[in-house]
C-alpha positions as CSV (number, residue, x, y, z in Angstrom):
1,M,8.1,-3.4,-12.5
2,M,6.5,-5.0,-9.5
3,A,9.5,-4.1,-7.3
4,A,9.1,-0.5,-8.4
5,R,5.4,-0.6,-7.5
6,F,6.1,-2.0,-4.0
7,I,8.9,0.5,-3.4
8,K,6.4,3.3,-4.4
9,Y,3.8,1.8,-2.1
10,G,6.3,1.1,0.7
11,Y,7.3,4.7,0.7
12,M,3.7,5.8,0.6
13,V,2.9,3.7,3.7
14,A,6.1,4.8,5.5
15,L,5.1,8.4,4.9
16,L,1.5,7.5,5.7
17,F,0.4,9.1,2.4
18,S,1.6,11.6,-0.1
19,L,0.1,15.0,-0.4
20,Q,0.0,16.8,-3.7
21,L,0.2,20.6,-3.8
22,S,0.0,22.7,-6.9
23,A,2.8,25.0,-7.7
24,Q,5.4,23.9,-5.1
25,Q,5.7,21.5,-2.2
26,K,4.7,22.8,1.2
27,P,5.6,21.4,4.6
28,V,3.6,18.3,5.4
29,T,3.6,16.4,8.6
30,T,2.2,13.0,9.3
31,S,1.3,11.2,12.5
32,I,-0.5,8.1,13.7
33,D,-2.7,8.1,16.7
34,K,-1.7,4.8,18.4
35,Q,1.5,2.9,18.9
36,K,-0.5,-0.1,20.0
37,N,-3.8,-1.3,18.8
38,K,-6.0,-4.3,19.1
39,I,-5.8,-6.6,16.1
40,G,-8.5,-5.6,13.6
41,A,-9.0,-2.2,15.3
42,Q,-8.8,1.0,13.4
43,F,-5.9,3.4,13.6
44,N,-6.0,6.9,12.4
45,L,-3.5,8.5,10.0
46,T,-3.2,12.3,10.1
47,L,-1.8,14.6,7.4
48,K,-1.2,18.3,8.2
49,A,-0.3,20.8,5.6
50,T,0.4,24.5,6.1
51,A,-0.6,26.7,3.1
52,D,-1.4,30.3,2.2
53,T,-4.7,31.3,0.5
54,A,-3.2,31.1,-3.0
55,S,-2.2,27.4,-2.6
56,V,-4.4,24.6,-3.8
57,V,-4.2,21.5,-1.5
58,T,-5.5,18.2,-2.7
59,F,-5.9,15.3,-0.3
60,P,-6.4,11.8,-1.6
61,S,-10.1,10.7,-1.3
62,A,-10.3,7.2,-2.8
63,K,-11.1,4.1,-0.8
64,M,-7.7,2.6,-1.8
65,F,-4.4,4.4,-2.1
66,G,-2.2,1.7,-3.6
67,P,-2.2,-1.1,-1.1
68,M,-3.7,1.0,1.8
69,E,-7.4,0.3,2.4
70,V,-9.1,3.4,4.0
71,I,-12.1,2.4,6.0
72,R,-13.0,5.9,7.2
73,N,-12.3,9.2,5.4
74,Y,-12.8,12.2,7.7
75,K,-13.5,15.8,6.6
76,V,-10.6,18.3,6.3
77,D,-10.3,20.6,9.3
78,T,-9.0,24.1,8.6
79,I,-7.3,26.2,11.3
80,K,-6.3,29.8,10.5
81,K,-2.9,30.8,11.8
82,D,-2.1,34.5,10.9
83,S,-2.2,34.7,7.1
84,R,-1.8,31.0,6.6
85,Y,-4.0,27.9,7.1
86,E,-3.2,24.6,8.6
87,L,-5.2,21.9,6.9
88,V,-5.7,18.6,8.8
89,K,-7.0,15.4,7.1
90,K,-7.5,12.1,8.9
91,Y,-7.9,8.6,7.5
92,G,-9.0,5.5,9.4
93,A,-7.2,2.4,8.2
94,Q,-6.9,-1.2,9.2
95,S,-5.0,-3.2,6.7
96,I,-2.7,-2.9,3.7
97,Y,-3.3,-5.2,0.7
98,A,-0.7,-6.2,-1.8
99,E,0.1,-8.8,-4.4
100,K,2.1,-11.7,-2.9
101,A,5.7,-11.0,-3.8
102,I,7.8,-13.6,-5.7
103,A,11.1,-11.9,-6.4
104,P,13.6,-11.7,-3.5
105,E,13.8,-7.9,-3.4
106,E,10.0,-7.7,-3.3
107,I,9.8,-10.3,-0.5
108,S,12.3,-8.3,1.5
109,L,10.3,-5.1,1.0
110,Q,7.1,-6.9,2.1
111,N,8.8,-8.2,5.2
112,R,10.1,-4.8,6.1
113,L,6.6,-3.3,5.6
114,S,5.0,-6.0,7.8
115,E,7.6,-5.2,10.6
116,A,6.8,-1.5,10.3
117,L,3.1,-2.2,10.9
118,I,3.7,-4.2,14.1
119,P,3.8,-1.1,16.5
120,V,0.4,0.0,15.3
121,Q,-1.1,-3.5,15.0
122,G,-1.6,-2.9,11.3
123,K,-1.5,-6.0,9.0
124,L,-0.2,-6.6,5.6
125,K,-2.6,-8.9,3.7
126,T,-1.3,-10.5,0.5
127,F,-3.1,-12.2,-2.3
128,E,-2.1,-14.2,-5.4
129,S,-2.6,-12.4,-8.7
130,R,-1.5,-12.4,-12.3
131,N,-0.2,-16.0,-12.2
132,L,-1.1,-18.7,-14.6
133,F,-1.2,-21.1,-11.8
134,H,-1.4,-20.9,-8.0
135,T,2.0,-22.1,-6.7
136,S,0.3,-25.0,-4.9
137,D,-1.2,-26.2,-8.2
138,L,2.2,-26.5,-10.0
139,P,3.4,-30.1,-10.7
140,F,6.9,-29.1,-9.4
141,P,8.3,-27.1,-6.5
142,I,8.5,-23.3,-7.2
143,M,12.3,-23.5,-6.9
144,E,12.4,-25.8,-9.9
145,L,10.4,-23.4,-12.1
146,P,11.7,-23.8,-15.7
147,D,13.7,-20.9,-17.1
148,V,12.1,-21.4,-20.6
149,F,8.3,-21.1,-21.1
150,T,8.2,-24.1,-23.5
151,E,9.4,-26.4,-20.7
152,F,6.9,-24.8,-18.3
153,R,4.1,-25.3,-20.9
154,K,4.9,-29.0,-21.5
155,K,4.9,-29.7,-17.8
156,T,1.6,-27.8,-17.0
157,E,-0.4,-28.4,-20.2
158,P,-1.8,-31.8,-19.1
159,L,-3.2,-30.1,-16.0
160,V,-5.3,-27.5,-17.9
161,K,-8.7,-28.3,-19.2
162,V,-9.7,-25.8,-22.0
163,R,-13.4,-24.8,-22.0
164,N,-15.4,-24.8,-25.3
């Protein structure tokens, strides 16, 4: 499940965002404004969609799109070209946040994502989540994690203080 979520988010980052159009998919182009950037500086992601007057175009507007933190959300520019319109939406972004991967395929995906962010000085920030214990608090190396929960419970129970 987590691997599927990272694959979904990895594709989203690789494509810079998905654009949803009602009825049918229209041509969408994406671009990034800089190939090099100072660490911590903003880079701008741009989505361009061409649509006719009957199309409904919806650009994402939340502060987070999966693991992508948007720090600036620009207004949509509309350019009329004959009977069609070119809609341009820009997002300012700095970092991508994701749960720290544990499974090998997820770790591989996070590594590829980190490498893809290097040209734009983007950064992948990971955090621990949904774990009973932080890996550094376990009484055994992570590679010796028991296969059966009962064994895990017996080894970790003495470390846990239950509140009243």
